[in-house]
Biopython code that builds the backbone (N, CA, C, O; Angstrom):
import numpy as np
from Bio.PDB.StructureBuilder import StructureBuilder

atoms = [
    (1, "MET", "N", (0.815, -1.165, -0.004)),
    (1, "MET", "CA", (0.002, 0.026, 0.022)),
    (1, "MET", "C", (0.891, 1.223, 0.011)),
    (1, "MET", "O", (0.547, 2.232, -0.604)),
    (2, "LEU", "N", (1.988, 1.159, 0.643)),
    (2, "LEU", "CA", (2.898, 2.283, 0.664)),
    (2, "LEU", "C", (3.436, 2.514, -0.739)),
    (2, "LEU", "O", (3.668, 3.660, -1.124)),
    (3, "ARG", "N", (3.633, 1.493, -1.483)),
    (3, "ARG", "CA", (4.104, 1.608, -2.887)),
    (3, "ARG", "C", (3.101, 2.370, -3.667)),
    (3, "ARG", "O", (3.490, 3.234, -4.452)),
    (4, "TRP", "N", (1.779, 2.105, -3.504)),
    (4, "TRP", "CA", (0.737, 2.851, -4.220)),
    (4, "TRP", "C", (0.707, 4.307, -3.838)),
    (4, "TRP", "O", (0.519, 5.183, -4.683)),
    (5, "ALA", "N", (0.896, 4.563, -2.545)),
    (5, "ALA", "CA", (0.862, 5.940, -2.103)),
    (5, "ALA", "C", (2.007, 6.737, -2.738)),
    (5, "ALA", "O", (1.815, 7.871, -3.176)),
    (6, "ILE", "N", (3.209, 6.126, -2.783)),
    (6, "ILE", "CA", (4.327, 6.780, -3.430)),
    (6, "ILE", "C", (4.131, 6.976, -4.885)),
    (6, "ILE", "O", (4.515, 8.002, -5.446)),
    (7, "LEU", "N", (3.505, 5.955, -5.536)),
    (7, "LEU", "CA", (3.205, 6.111, -6.993)),
    (7, "LEU", "C", (2.232, 7.280, -7.240)),
    (7, "LEU", "O", (2.423, 8.042, -8.187)),
    (8, "PHE", "N", (1.205, 7.427, -6.411)),
    (8, "PHE", "CA", (0.294, 8.510, -6.644)),
    (8, "PHE", "C", (0.937, 9.901, -6.313)),
    (8, "PHE", "O", (0.614, 10.927, -6.911)),
    (9, "LEU", "N", (1.852, 9.856, -5.336)),
    (9, "LEU", "CA", (2.574, 11.097, -5.060)),
    (9, "LEU", "C", (3.443, 11.530, -6.243)),
    (9, "LEU", "O", (3.508, 12.716, -6.569)),
    (10, "ILE", "N", (4.083, 10.602, -6.859)),
    (10, "ILE", "CA", (4.906, 10.872, -8.027)),
    (10, "ILE", "C", (4.014, 11.374, -9.203)),
    (10, "ILE", "O", (4.377, 12.316, -9.908)),
    (11, "VAL", "N", (2.858, 10.729, -9.390)),
    (11, "VAL", "CA", (1.935, 11.236, -10.432)),
    (11, "VAL", "C", (1.481, 12.607, -10.106)),
    (11, "VAL", "O", (1.353, 13.407, -11.034)),
    (12, "ALA", "N", (1.223, 12.967, -8.885)),
    (12, "ALA", "CA", (0.811, 14.284, -8.490)),
    (12, "ALA", "C", (1.894, 15.296, -8.789)),
    (12, "ALA", "O", (1.611, 16.387, -9.284)),
    (13, "ILE", "N", (3.112, 14.949, -8.496)),
    (13, "ILE", "CA", (4.237, 15.876, -8.694)),
    (13, "ILE", "C", (4.419, 16.128, -10.214)),
    (13, "ILE", "O", (4.615, 17.258, -10.661)),
    (14, "ILE", "N", (4.344, 15.040, -10.969)),
    (14, "ILE", "CA", (4.511, 15.226, -12.437)),
    (14, "ILE", "C", (3.383, 16.011, -13.014)),
    (14, "ILE", "O", (3.599, 16.872, -13.867)),
    (15, "ALA", "N", (2.152, 15.733, -12.565)),
    (15, "ALA", "CA", (1.005, 16.499, -13.040)),
    (15, "ALA", "C", (1.108, 17.974, -12.643)),
    (15, "ALA", "O", (0.748, 18.861, -13.417)),
    (16, "GLY", "N", (1.596, 18.220, -11.443)),
    (16, "GLY", "CA", (1.752, 19.582, -11.040)),
    (16, "GLY", "C", (2.822, 20.317, -11.850)),
    (16, "GLY", "O", (2.661, 21.502, -12.142)),
    (17, "VAL", "N", (3.880, 19.654, -12.208)),
    (17, "VAL", "CA", (4.932, 20.270, -13.014)),
    (17, "VAL", "C", (4.433, 20.656, -14.403)),
    (17, "VAL", "O", (4.817, 21.680, -14.967)),
    (18, "PHE", "N", (3.564, 19.798, -14.932)),
    (18, "PHE", "CA", (3.064, 20.100, -16.294)),
    (18, "PHE", "C", (1.761, 20.933, -16.261)),
    (18, "PHE", "O", (1.169, 21.174, -17.313)),
    (19, "GLY", "N", (1.321, 21.363, -15.104)),
    (19, "GLY", "CA", (0.239, 22.297, -14.998)),
    (19, "GLY", "C", (-1.148, 21.704, -14.911)),
    (19, "GLY", "O", (-2.137, 22.412, -15.096)),
    (20, "PHE", "N", (-1.236, 20.427, -14.635)),
    (20, "PHE", "CA", (-2.581, 19.829, -14.570)),
    (20, "PHE", "C", (-2.988, 19.864, -13.049)),
    (20, "PHE", "O", (-2.808, 18.893, -12.314)),
    (21, "GLY", "N", (-3.526, 20.998, -12.646)),
    (21, "GLY", "CA", (-3.831, 21.220, -11.226)),
    (21, "GLY", "C", (-4.861, 20.301, -10.665)),
    (21, "GLY", "O", (-4.726, 19.859, -9.523)),
    (22, "GLY", "N", (-5.901, 19.986, -11.426)),
    (22, "GLY", "CA", (-6.991, 19.130, -10.949)),
    (22, "GLY", "C", (-6.488, 17.712, -10.759)),
    (22, "GLY", "O", (-6.776, 17.082, -9.741)),
    (23, "ILE", "N", (-5.734, 17.199, -11.737)),
    (23, "ILE", "CA", (-5.217, 15.856, -11.625)),
    (23, "ILE", "C", (-4.232, 15.731, -10.459)),
    (23, "ILE", "O", (-4.232, 14.744, -9.723)),
    (24, "ALA", "N", (-3.376, 16.784, -10.311)),
    (24, "ALA", "CA", (-2.419, 16.792, -9.234)),
    (24, "ALA", "C", (-3.104, 16.810, -7.864)),
    (24, "ALA", "O", (-2.673, 16.137, -6.928)),
    (25, "ALA", "N", (-4.171, 17.590, -7.771)),
    (25, "ALA", "CA", (-4.903, 17.647, -6.443)),
    (25, "ALA", "C", (-5.570, 16.324, -6.116)),
    (25, "ALA", "O", (-5.567, 15.877, -4.969)),
    (26, "ALA", "N", (-6.147, 15.700, -7.149)),
    (26, "ALA", "CA", (-6.809, 14.420, -6.930)),
    (26, "ALA", "C", (-5.784, 13.309, -6.572)),
    (26, "ALA", "O", (-6.025, 12.496, -5.680)),
    (27, "ALA", "N", (-4.670, 13.296, -7.269)),
    (27, "ALA", "CA", (-3.637, 12.315, -7.014)),
    (27, "ALA", "C", (-3.040, 12.531, -5.586)),
    (27, "ALA", "O", (-2.744, 11.570, -4.875)),
    (28, "THR", "N", (-2.882, 13.777, -5.208)),
    (28, "THR", "CA", (-2.378, 14.113, -3.874)),
    (28, "THR", "C", (-3.315, 13.579, -2.833)),
    (28, "THR", "O", (-2.885, 12.970, -1.853)),
    (29, "ASP", "N", (-4.609, 13.803, -3.039)),
    (29, "ASP", "CA", (-5.602, 13.320, -2.037)),
    (29, "ASP", "C", (-5.631, 11.773, -1.955)),
    (29, "ASP", "O", (-5.780, 11.222, -0.864)),
    (30, "VAL", "N", (-5.495, 11.098, -3.057)),
    (30, "VAL", "CA", (-5.463, 9.647, -3.058)),
    (30, "VAL", "C", (-4.152, 9.192, -2.361)),
    (30, "VAL", "O", (-4.176, 8.258, -1.558)),
    (31, "ALA", "N", (-3.039, 9.835, -2.661)),
    (31, "ALA", "CA", (-1.803, 9.470, -1.996)),
    (31, "ALA", "C", (-1.883, 9.623, -0.510)),
    (31, "ALA", "O", (-1.463, 8.746, 0.245)),
    (32, "ARG", "N", (-2.438, 10.768, -0.080)),
    (32, "ARG", "CA", (-2.574, 11.042, 1.356)),
    (32, "ARG", "C", (-3.473, 10.029, 2.018)),
    (32, "ARG", "O", (-3.157, 9.554, 3.109)),
    (33, "LEU", "N", (-4.625, 9.668, 1.373)),
    (33, "LEU", "CA", (-5.508, 8.679, 1.929)),
    (33, "LEU", "C", (-4.835, 7.306, 2.075)),
    (33, "LEU", "O", (-4.938, 6.657, 3.115)),
    (34, "LEU", "N", (-4.148, 6.883, 1.012)),
    (34, "LEU", "CA", (-3.458, 5.618, 1.068)),
    (34, "LEU", "C", (-2.363, 5.579, 2.132)),
    (34, "LEU", "O", (-2.167, 4.555, 2.788)),
    (35, "PHE", "N", (-1.663, 6.673, 2.301)),
    (35, "PHE", "CA", (-0.650, 6.749, 3.318)),
    (35, "PHE", "C", (-1.202, 6.625, 4.721)),
    (35, "PHE", "O", (-0.625, 5.939, 5.565)),
    (36, "VAL", "N", (-2.329, 7.293, 4.973)),
    (36, "VAL", "CA", (-3.018, 7.235, 6.262)),
    (36, "VAL", "C", (-3.496, 5.780, 6.523)),
    (36, "VAL", "O", (-3.285, 5.260, 7.619)),
    (37, "VAL", "N", (-4.112, 5.147, 5.566)),
    (37, "VAL", "CA", (-4.532, 3.744, 5.682)),
    (37, "VAL", "C", (-3.326, 2.859, 5.932)),
    (37, "VAL", "O", (-3.380, 1.959, 6.770)),
    (38, "PHE", "N", (-2.248, 3.102, 5.221)),
    (38, "PHE", "CA", (-1.009, 2.310, 5.438)),
    (38, "PHE", "C", (-0.529, 2.459, 6.935)),
    (38, "PHE", "O", (-0.226, 1.479, 7.615)),
    (39, "LEU", "N", (-0.482, 3.711, 7.379)),
    (39, "LEU", "CA", (-0.035, 3.903, 8.758)),
    (39, "LEU", "C", (-0.886, 3.250, 9.745)),
    (39, "LEU", "O", (-0.377, 2.661, 10.698)),
    (40, "ALA", "N", (-2.235, 3.321, 9.569)),
    (40, "ALA", "CA", (-3.215, 2.695, 10.478)),
    (40, "ALA", "C", (-2.978, 1.181, 10.504)),
    (40, "ALA", "O", (-2.922, 0.588, 11.581)),
    (41, "LEU", "N", (-2.840, 0.554, 9.340)),
    (41, "LEU", "CA", (-2.638, -0.861, 9.263)),
    (41, "LEU", "C", (-1.290, -1.279, 9.845)),
    (41, "LEU", "O", (-1.175, -2.334, 10.468)),
    (42, "PHE", "N", (-0.265, -0.435, 9.636)),
    (42, "PHE", "CA", (1.063, -0.730, 10.191)),
    (42, "PHE", "C", (1.006, -0.697, 11.695)),
    (42, "PHE", "O", (1.560, -1.582, 12.348)),
    (43, "VAL", "N", (0.353, 0.300, 12.271)),
    (43, "VAL", "CA", (0.274, 0.352, 13.752)),
    (43, "VAL", "C", (-0.505, -0.836, 14.310)),
    (43, "VAL", "O", (-0.110, -1.432, 15.312)),
    (44, "ILE", "N", (-1.616, -1.173, 13.651)),
    (44, "ILE", "CA", (-2.403, -2.316, 14.088)),
    (44, "ILE", "C", (-1.573, -3.589, 14.030)),
    (44, "ILE", "O", (-1.569, -4.377, 14.977)),
    (45, "ALA", "N", (-0.869, -3.792, 12.919)),
    (45, "ALA", "CA", (-0.029, -4.975, 12.769)),
    (45, "ALA", "C", (1.123, -4.990, 13.808)),
    (45, "ALA", "O", (1.523, -6.049, 14.292)),
    (46, "LEU", "N", (1.622, -3.827, 14.122)),
    (46, "LEU", "CA", (2.715, -3.730, 15.096)),
    (46, "LEU", "C", (2.245, -4.182, 16.467)),
    (46, "LEU", "O", (2.908, -4.971, 17.141)),
    (47, "PHE", "N", (1.094, -3.671, 16.867)),
    (47, "PHE", "CA", (0.548, -4.045, 18.163)),
    (47, "PHE", "C", (0.065, -5.491, 18.197)),
    (47, "PHE", "O", (0.244, -6.177, 19.203)),
    (48, "MET", "N", (-0.523, -5.944, 17.150)),
    (48, "MET", "CA", (-0.996, -7.347, 17.116)),
    (48, "MET", "C", (0.186, -8.313, 17.105)),
    (48, "MET", "O", (0.096, -9.400, 17.676)),
    (49, "GLY", "N", (1.270, -7.940, 16.476)),
    (49, "GLY", "CA", (2.476, -8.785, 16.480)),
    (49, "GLY", "C", (3.194, -8.818, 17.824)),
    (49, "GLY", "O", (3.845, -9.810, 18.151)),
    (50, "ARG", "N", (3.088, -7.789, 18.576)),
    (50, "ARG", "CA", (3.717, -7.747, 19.868)),
    (50, "ARG", "C", (2.975, -8.584, 20.905)),
    (50, "ARG", "O", (3.561, -8.988, 21.909)),
    (51, "ARG", "N", (1.671, -8.852, 20.666)),
    (51, "ARG", "CA", (0.905, -9.643, 21.572)),
    (51, "ARG", "C", (1.201, -11.080, 21.365)),
    (51, "ARG", "O", (0.760, -11.665, 20.376)),
    (52, "GLY", "N", (1.935, -11.677, 22.263)),
    (52, "GLY", "CA", (2.278, -13.069, 22.104)),
    (52, "GLY", "C", (1.451, -13.915, 23.037)),
    (52, "GLY", "O", (0.653, -13.411, 23.827)),
    (53, "THR", "N", (1.650, -15.160, 22.934)),
    (53, "THR", "CA", (1.001, -16.111, 23.864)),
    (53, "THR", "C", (1.837, -16.151, 25.134)),
    (53, "THR", "O", (3.024, -15.824, 25.128)),
    (54, "ALA", "N", (1.216, -16.544, 26.185)),
    (54, "ALA", "CA", (1.882, -16.703, 27.418)),
    (54, "ALA", "C", (2.919, -17.805, 27.348)),
    (54, "ALA", "O", (2.695, -18.811, 26.675)),
    (55, "PRO", "N", (4.081, -17.641, 28.044)),
    (55, "PRO", "CA", (5.063, -18.660, 27.954)),
    (55, "PRO", "C", (4.577, -19.934, 28.670)),
    (55, "PRO", "O", (3.841, -19.841, 29.652)),
    (56, "PRO", "N", (4.975, -21.104, 28.197)),
    (56, "PRO", "CA", (4.535, -22.360, 28.786)),
    (56, "PRO", "C", (5.058, -22.492, 30.220)),
    (56, "PRO", "O", (6.155, -22.033, 30.540)),
    (57, "LEU", "N", (4.259, -23.122, 31.068)),
    (57, "LEU", "CA", (4.697, -23.292, 32.459)),
    (57, "LEU", "C", (5.414, -24.592, 32.669)),
    (57, "LEU", "O", (5.846, -24.887, 33.783)),
]
sb = StructureBuilder()
sb.init_structure("model")
sb.init_model(0)
sb.init_chain("A")
sb.init_seg("    ")
for serial, (resi, resn, name, xyz) in enumerate(atoms, 1):
    if name == "N":
        sb.init_residue(resn, " ", resi, " ")
    sb.init_atom(name, np.array(xyz, "f"), 0.0, 1.0, " ", f" {name:<3s}", serial, name[0])
structure = sb.get_structure()
């Protein structure tokens, strides 16, 4: 998902350089949304991975 966010960010930068403001704004919004979703899933996976089972007695 991070790869998709970076791809949309690159598309936004290229569109902004060539003057396509609407496409750049839309691509930026999509990149920002994907990055936030990536961060949320990363934090959830981080906490779920730290929860281990109790050690055997």
